[in-house]
C-alpha positions as CSV (number, residue, x, y, z in Angstrom):
1,X,124.1,59.3,115.3
2,X,124.8,61.8,112.5
3,X,122.1,64.3,111.7
4,X,120.8,64.8,108.2
5,X,118.9,67.9,107.2
6,X,115.9,67.2,104.9
7,X,114.6,70.0,102.8
8,X,111.2,69.7,101.2
9,X,110.9,71.7,97.9
10,X,107.1,71.6,97.6
11,X,106.1,73.5,94.4
12,X,108.8,75.1,92.2
13,X,108.2,77.5,89.4
14,X,108.4,75.1,86.4
15,X,106.7,71.9,87.4
16,X,103.7,71.9,85.0
17,X,100.1,71.7,86.0
18,X,98.5,68.2,86.2
19,X,100.8,66.9,88.9
20,X,100.0,66.8,92.6
21,X,101.7,70.1,93.4
22,X,100.3,72.6,95.9
23,X,99.6,76.0,94.3
24,X,97.6,78.2,96.6
25,X,99.0,79.6,99.9
26,X,96.7,77.3,101.9
27,X,97.7,74.2,99.9
28,X,101.4,75.1,100.2
29,X,101.2,75.8,104.0
30,X,99.3,72.5,104.5
31,X,101.9,70.5,102.7
32,X,104.7,72.4,104.5
33,X,103.1,71.4,107.9
34,X,102.8,67.8,106.8
35,X,106.4,67.7,105.6
36,X,107.6,69.0,109.0
37,X,105.5,66.4,110.8
38,X,107.1,63.7,108.7
39,X,110.6,64.9,109.5
40,X,111.7,67.7,107.1
41,X,113.6,70.5,108.9
42,X,113.4,73.0,106.0
43,X,110.6,73.9,103.5
44,X,111.6,75.6,100.3
45,X,108.8,77.9,99.0
46,X,107.8,79.0,95.6
47,X,104.5,80.8,94.8
48,X,102.1,80.2,91.9
49,X,99.9,82.9,90.3
50,X,96.1,82.2,90.1
51,X,96.7,80.6,86.7
52,X,99.0,78.0,88.3
53,X,102.2,79.4,86.8
54,X,105.3,80.5,88.8
55,X,105.2,84.1,90.1
56,X,107.2,86.2,92.6
57,X,104.1,87.3,94.4
58,X,105.0,89.0,97.7
59,X,101.5,88.8,99.1
60,X,101.2,85.1,98.5
61,X,104.5,84.6,100.2
62,X,103.2,86.7,103.1
63,X,100.0,84.6,103.4
64,X,101.8,81.3,103.1
65,X,104.2,82.2,105.9
66,X,101.4,83.4,108.1
67,X,99.5,80.1,107.5
68,X,102.5,78.0,108.3
69,X,103.3,80.0,111.5
70,X,99.6,79.7,112.6
71,X,100.6,76.2,113.7
72,X,102.1,77.0,117.0
73,X,103.8,73.6,117.3
74,X,105.6,74.0,113.9
75,X,109.1,75.4,114.0
76,X,110.1,74.4,110.5
77,X,112.8,76.6,108.8
78,X,111.2,78.7,106.0
79,X,113.4,79.0,103.0
80,X,112.0,81.3,100.2
81,X,113.2,81.4,96.6
82,X,114.5,84.4,94.8
83,X,114.0,82.8,91.4
84,X,110.3,81.9,91.0
85,X,109.2,83.8,88.0
86,X,107.9,82.5,84.7
87,X,107.6,83.9,81.2
88,X,103.9,84.6,81.9
89,X,104.8,86.3,85.1
90,X,108.3,87.9,84.8
91,X,109.9,89.7,87.7
92,X,112.5,92.5,88.0
93,X,115.5,92.1,90.2
94,X,113.7,94.2,92.9
95,X,110.6,92.0,92.7
96,X,112.7,88.9,93.1
97,X,113.9,90.3,96.4
98,X,110.8,92.2,97.6
99,X,109.6,89.5,100.0
100,X,113.0,89.0,101.5
101,X,113.3,92.7,102.0
102,X,109.8,93.4,103.4
103,X,108.5,90.3,105.1
104,X,109.2,88.8,108.5
105,X,109.6,85.1,109.1
106,X,112.0,84.1,106.3
107,X,115.1,82.4,107.7
108,X,116.8,81.2,104.4
109,X,116.8,82.4,100.9
110,X,118.0,80.8,97.6
111,X,121.0,82.3,95.8
112,X,121.4,81.0,92.3
113,X,125.1,81.6,91.8
114,X,125.2,82.3,88.0
115,X,123.3,82.4,84.7
116,X,123.0,79.5,82.2
117,X,120.8,78.2,79.3
118,X,118.0,76.3,81.1
119,X,117.0,74.1,78.2
120,X,114.8,74.4,76.4
121,X,113.0,77.3,78.1
122,X,115.5,80.1,77.9
123,X,118.3,81.9,79.8
124,X,118.2,81.7,83.6
125,X,119.6,85.1,84.4
126,X,121.4,85.9,87.6
127,X,123.6,88.9,86.8
128,X,126.6,89.9,89.0
129,X,124.8,93.1,89.9
130,X,121.7,91.1,91.1
131,X,123.8,88.7,93.1
132,X,125.7,91.4,94.8
133,X,122.5,93.2,95.9
134,X,120.9,89.9,96.9
135,X,123.8,88.8,99.1
136,X,123.9,92.2,100.7
137,X,120.2,92.1,101.5
138,X,120.5,88.6,103.0
139,X,123.3,89.8,105.2
140,X,121.4,92.9,106.3
141,X,118.3,90.9,107.1
142,X,120.1,87.9,108.8
143,X,118.8,85.5,106.1
144,X,121.0,82.4,105.5
145,X,121.9,82.2,101.8
146,X,121.4,78.8,100.2
147,X,124.0,78.9,97.3
148,X,122.3,76.9,94.5
149,X,125.1,75.5,92.3
150,X,124.0,74.2,88.9
151,X,127.5,74.0,87.4
152,X,131.1,73.9,88.6
153,X,131.8,77.5,87.5
154,X,129.2,78.8,89.9
155,X,131.6,77.8,92.8
156,X,134.0,80.5,91.5
157,X,131.2,83.0,91.4
158,X,130.2,82.3,95.0
159,X,133.9,82.5,96.1
160,X,134.2,85.9,94.4
161,X,131.3,87.4,96.3
162,X,132.6,85.8,99.6
163,X,135.9,87.5,99.1
164,X,134.3,90.8,98.2
165,X,132.2,90.7,101.4
166,X,128.8,90.2,99.8
167,X,128.2,86.7,101.2
168,X,128.6,85.5,104.8
169,X,130.7,82.4,105.8
170,X,130.6,79.6,106.4
171,X,128.5,79.0,103.2
172,X,125.7,76.5,102.7
173,X,125.6,75.0,99.2
174,X,122.7,73.3,97.4
175,X,123.9,71.2,94.5
176,X,121.2,71.2,91.8
177,X,122.0,68.4,89.4
178,X,120.3,67.1,86.3
179,X,118.9,70.3,84.7
180,X,119.6,70.3,81.0
181,X,122.2,73.1,80.7
182,X,123.8,72.4,84.0
183,X,125.8,69.5,85.4
184,X,124.2,66.0,84.9
185,X,123.0,64.2,88.0
186,X,125.9,61.8,88.4
187,X,127.8,60.7,91.5
188,X,131.0,61.7,89.9
189,X,129.8,65.3,89.4
190,X,128.5,65.4,93.0
191,X,131.8,64.2,94.3
192,X,133.7,66.9,92.3
193,X,131.5,69.7,93.7
194,X,131.9,68.4,97.3
195,X,135.6,68.3,97.0
196,X,135.8,71.9,95.8
197,X,134.0,73.8,98.5
198,X,135.7,75.6,101.3
199,X,136.4,73.6,104.5
200,X,133.8,74.2,107.2
201,X,131.0,74.6,104.6
202,X,127.7,72.7,104.8
203,X,126.0,71.2,101.7
204,X,122.9,69.5,100.4
205,X,122.1,68.1,97.0
206,X,119.3,66.8,94.8
207,X,118.9,65.2,91.4
208,X,116.1,66.2,89.0
209,X,113.9,63.5,87.6
210,X,115.5,60.1,87.4
211,X,118.6,61.5,89.1
212,X,116.6,61.9,92.3
213,X,117.5,58.6,94.1
214,X,121.2,58.3,92.9
215,X,122.0,61.7,94.2
216,X,120.0,61.2,97.5
217,X,121.9,58.0,98.3
218,X,125.2,59.5,97.2
219,X,124.6,62.6,99.4
220,X,124.1,60.4,102.4
221,X,127.2,58.4,101.7
222,X,129.3,61.5,101.3
223,X,128.0,63.0,104.5
224,X,125.8,65.7,103.0
225,X,122.2,66.7,103.4
226,X,119.3,66.0,101.0
227,X,116.4,67.8,99.3
228,X,113.3,66.2,98.0
229,X,109.9,67.3,96.7
230,X,107.6,68.0,93.8
231,X,109.7,70.9,92.6
232,X,112.4,68.4,91.5
233,X,110.7,65.1,90.8
234,X,107.1,64.0,90.0
235,X,107.6,60.3,89.6
236,X,107.9,58.1,92.7
237,X,108.9,54.9,91.1
238,X,108.7,52.9,87.8
239,X,107.4,49.4,88.2
240,X,108.9,46.4,86.4
241,X,106.2,46.5,83.8
242,X,107.1,50.1,83.1
243,X,104.1,51.7,85.0
244,X,104.9,55.0,86.6
245,X,103.7,55.7,90.1
246,X,103.3,59.5,90.4
247,X,104.7,61.2,93.5
248,X,103.4,63.5,96.1
249,X,105.3,65.6,98.6
250,X,104.2,63.4,101.4
251,X,105.5,60.3,99.6
252,X,108.9,61.9,98.7
253,X,109.5,63.2,102.2
254,X,108.5,60.0,103.9
255,X,110.8,58.0,101.7
256,X,113.7,60.4,102.4
257,X,113.1,60.0,106.2
258,X,113.2,56.3,105.8
259,X,116.3,56.4,103.7
260,X,118.1,58.6,106.3
261,X,117.2,56.2,109.1
262,X,118.1,53.1,107.0
263,X,121.5,54.6,106.4
264,X,122.0,54.9,110.2
265,X,121.5,58.7,110.5
266,X,118.7,60.7,112.2
267,X,116.6,63.4,110.5
268,X,117.7,66.7,112.0
269,X,115.0,68.7,113.8
270,X,114.6,72.3,112.8
271,X,116.4,73.4,116.0
272,X,119.3,71.0,115.2
273,X,119.4,72.3,111.6
274,X,119.6,75.9,112.7
275,X,122.6,75.1,114.9
276,X,124.2,73.2,112.0
277,X,123.6,76.0,109.5
278,X,124.3,78.9,111.9
279,X,120.7,80.2,111.9
280,X,119.5,82.0,115.0
281,X,117.3,80.0,117.4
282,X,113.6,80.2,116.6
283,X,111.4,82.5,118.7
284,X,107.9,81.5,117.7
285,X,106.1,84.1,119.7
286,X,108.1,86.9,118.3
287,X,107.7,85.7,114.7
288,X,104.0,85.2,115.0
289,X,103.6,88.7,116.5
290,X,105.7,90.2,113.6
291,X,103.6,88.5,111.0
292,X,100.3,89.2,112.8
293,X,99.2,85.7,113.4
294,X,96.0,86.0,115.4
295,X,96.5,85.7,119.2
296,X,94.9,82.7,120.8
297,X,91.6,83.6,122.5
298,X,91.0,82.0,125.9
299,X,88.4,79.3,125.7
300,X,84.9,80.2,127.0
301,X,84.1,78.2,130.1
302,X,81.3,78.3,132.6
303,X,83.4,80.7,134.7
304,X,84.5,82.8,131.8
305,X,81.3,84.0,130.0
306,X,80.6,87.5,128.8
307,X,77.5,89.6,128.5
308,X,76.6,92.6,126.4
309,X,74.6,95.2,128.3
310,X,72.4,97.4,126.1
311,X,71.0,100.6,127.5
312,X,68.6,102.8,125.4
313,X,68.2,106.3,126.9
314,X,67.3,109.8,126.0
315,X,69.9,111.7,124.0
316,X,72.4,113.2,126.4
317,X,72.1,110.6,129.1
318,X,74.9,108.3,127.8
319,X,77.5,110.0,130.1
320,X,75.3,109.3,133.1
321,X,74.9,105.7,132.2
322,X,78.6,105.2,131.7
323,X,79.5,106.9,134.9
324,X,77.1,104.7,136.8
325,X,78.4,101.6,135.1
326,X,82.0,102.4,136.0
327,X,81.1,102.6,139.7
328,X,80.2,98.9,139.4
329,X,83.4,97.9,137.7
330,X,82.7,98.5,133.9
331,X,85.8,99.3,132.0
332,X,84.2,101.3,129.2
333,X,81.6,101.1,126.5
334,X,80.4,102.3,123.2
335,X,77.7,105.0,122.5
336,X,75.7,104.9,119.3
337,X,73.1,107.5,118.2
338,X,69.7,106.0,117.2
339,X,67.4,107.8,114.9
340,X,63.9,107.1,113.5
341,X,63.3,106.5,109.8
342,X,61.3,109.7,109.7
343,X,59.5,112.1,112.0
344,X,56.3,110.1,111.5
345,X,57.9,106.6,111.7
346,X,59.6,105.0,114.7
347,X,62.3,102.4,114.4
348,X,61.9,99.1,116.2
349,X,64.9,97.6,118.0
350,X,64.3,94.3,119.8
351,X,60.6,95.4,120.2
352,X,61.7,98.6,121.9
353,X,60.5,101.8,120.2
354,X,63.4,104.2,119.6
355,X,62.2,107.7,118.8
356,X,64.6,110.1,117.1
357,X,67.6,111.3,119.1
358,X,68.1,108.4,121.5
359,X,71.5,107.1,122.8
360,X,72.3,103.4,122.8
361,X,75.1,102.5,125.2
362,X,76.8,99.1,124.7
363,X,78.9,97.6,127.5
364,X,80.8,94.3,127.2
365,X,81.4,92.8,130.6
366,X,82.1,89.5,132.5
367,X,78.9,87.7,133.2
368,X,79.5,87.7,136.9
369,X,79.6,91.5,136.9
370,X,76.4,92.0,134.8
371,X,73.9,92.3,137.6
372,X,75.8,94.9,139.6
373,X,76.4,97.0,136.5
374,X,72.8,96.9,135.5
375,X,71.7,97.7,139.1
376,X,74.0,100.7,139.1
377,X,72.6,102.0,135.8
378,X,69.1,101.7,137.1
379,X,69.7,103.3,140.5
380,X,72.4,105.8,139.6
381,X,71.3,106.9,136.1
382,X,67.6,106.2,135.6
383,X,66.3,106.8,139.2
384,X,68.6,109.7,140.0
385,X,67.9,111.7,136.9
386,X,64.3,110.8,136.6
387,X,64.8,110.1,132.9
388,X,63.2,107.1,131.2
389,X,65.3,104.4,129.8
390,X,65.7,100.7,129.5
391,X,68.7,98.3,130.0
392,X,68.9,94.7,129.1
393,X,71.6,92.1,128.4
394,X,72.3,89.4,125.9
395,X,74.9,86.6,126.3
396,X,78.0,86.7,124.1
397,X,79.5,83.3,123.1
398,X,82.5,84.4,121.1
399,X,84.8,87.4,121.5
400,X,88.1,88.3,119.9
401,X,90.4,91.3,119.6
402,X,90.3,92.3,123.3
403,X,92.3,91.7,126.5
404,X,89.8,89.0,127.6
405,X,91.8,87.9,130.6
406,X,91.7,91.4,131.9
407,X,88.1,91.8,131.1
408,X,87.1,88.5,132.7
409,X,89.2,89.4,135.7
410,X,87.1,92.5,136.5
411,X,84.7,90.3,138.5
412,X,87.4,88.7,140.6
């Protein structure tokens, strides 16, 4: 069966508030994960400012990518826009590229191949100077450009930058039809565009608003790929009585999956889509490490418990306590200085009186090693030196940030 790549465009920059669009990094990541589970191979990401309007916010991109990649089973292709600003949150050319330049985990990036009057809002500016820099950046970072084509003339712009060496080949085109100011969403226009791209290219298409389904079905018939989502269409269907059923990303992706299957194709997996688009294979461990997704902590079991040994001793005895503990297998510890509130007032710590100038030694250890370490502290530090002190332990139920496997292994 032929494979069809489904892209889920979840948010966009201009879909107005009041519709069921995800706006926060957590909401966007949750819907990206849901779209992947339904069968989308690519998620196309825009960010929204705290007021709900489009913004090229690098830190929100960072957090959204991190949240998506925190799902270790999710290998969806992350495609980030370069055109997500709004009049309320304008962006310079550099700000439009900052996340692509500085963040890890982005595999595809939009490349709007020209400027036009996006009616009635204003001029959608993509200058030749910006496009040259953006193409060079994508090539430097190994990001697959998605050439967004709103009108036929943009094909010539893309060809120009390919010939000048500022775009890699083979190209992947996204035909964006139905925006007032660009090409209308008709099958005839889609067919013209498909017939005028270089051999060996891949392409996808979508229609805005009521052009959504005609372009989806035409794309399948012409052998292309499809894009759906709340960025492009907020109405799921219009009933015979004229009632509108409002869409969600889940509904739109689910319908796209069913349409692909009904046509006789199979939704491409992210790995299949990468091979089709010429994107390197996904290395989840490396990506999560680069974007600082928290490492998984081994589960605490009956044979993998930890204890915190606390020793309160006279100032200057901490080295003796640590030396004794290490003879019994402790790997290290932390020393804190304890002081009274004043010369007349002692400070109480777990019902132990701590006079000024005491040392508190904290040692985290595997539970099975606790007794031998405490015995060593008592025999080697307290008894040998003749100094007074006290050592006790408390159970630790949750630990993170350490090499726990190595720590637990000290008792083996």
